[in-house]
C-alpha positions in Angstrom: 0.1 0.3 0.1 1.3 3.2 -0.7 0.7 6.9 1.3 0.2 9.7 0.6 3.8 11.9 0.5 3.3 15.0 3.3 2.3 18.4 2.0 4.9 20.2 3.0 7.4 18.3 0.6 5.1 19.5 -2.2 5.4 23.1 -1.6 9.2 22.0 -1.0 8.9 20.8 -5.1 7.4 24.3 -5.5 9.5 26.7 -3.8 12.1 27.3 -6.9 9.8 28.0 -9.3 8.1 30.7 -7.6 11.3 31.9 -6.1 12.5 32.2 -9.5 10.0 34.5 -11.0 10.1 36.2 -14.2 8.3 36.1 -17.0 8.0 34.2 -20.3 7.7 35.9 -23.4 5.8 34.5 -26.5 7.1 36.2 -29.6 5.4 35.6 -33.5 8.4 34.6 -36.0 9.3 37.6 -38.5 8.7 35.2 -41.8 5.2 33.4 -42.1 5.5 29.6 -41.2 5.7 27.6 -44.7 3.8 24.0 -44.8 5.0 22.0 -48.0 1.9 19.6 -48.8 3.7 17.4 -51.7 0.2 15.4 -52.1 -1.0 13.2 -55.3 -4.4 12.6 -55.9 -5.2 10.4 -58.5 -8.4 8.8 -59.7 -9.7 6.0 -61.0 -13.2 6.0 -62.2 -14.6 2.2 -63.9 -18.1 1.4 -65.0 -19.7 -1.0 -66.8 -22.6 -1.2 -68.6 -24.8 -4.3 -69.5 -25.1 -4.7 -72.8 -28.9 -3.5 -73.1 -27.6 -0.1 -71.7 -25.1 0.4 -74.1 -27.3 -0.6 -77.1 -29.9 2.3 -76.1 -26.6 4.7 -75.7 -25.0 3.3 -79.3 -28.7 3.5 -80.8 -29.6 7.5 -78.8 -26.3 9.1 -79.3 -27.7 12.5 -78.2 -29.0 10.9 -74.9 -26.7 12.8 -72.9 
């Protein structure tokens, strides 16, 4: 079984941080951030027509 650490040990860990004080400055970069994405997208469309539909399209070329 583990025991919880005494409260004062936790305070000792936080003491250096509080004593250091100071502040943190965050500034934006001078140049814009550029992200190069080299993406290649290919698409294949496969269609199959039954013989009856194929014949209707060939008989009526202006249908579409």
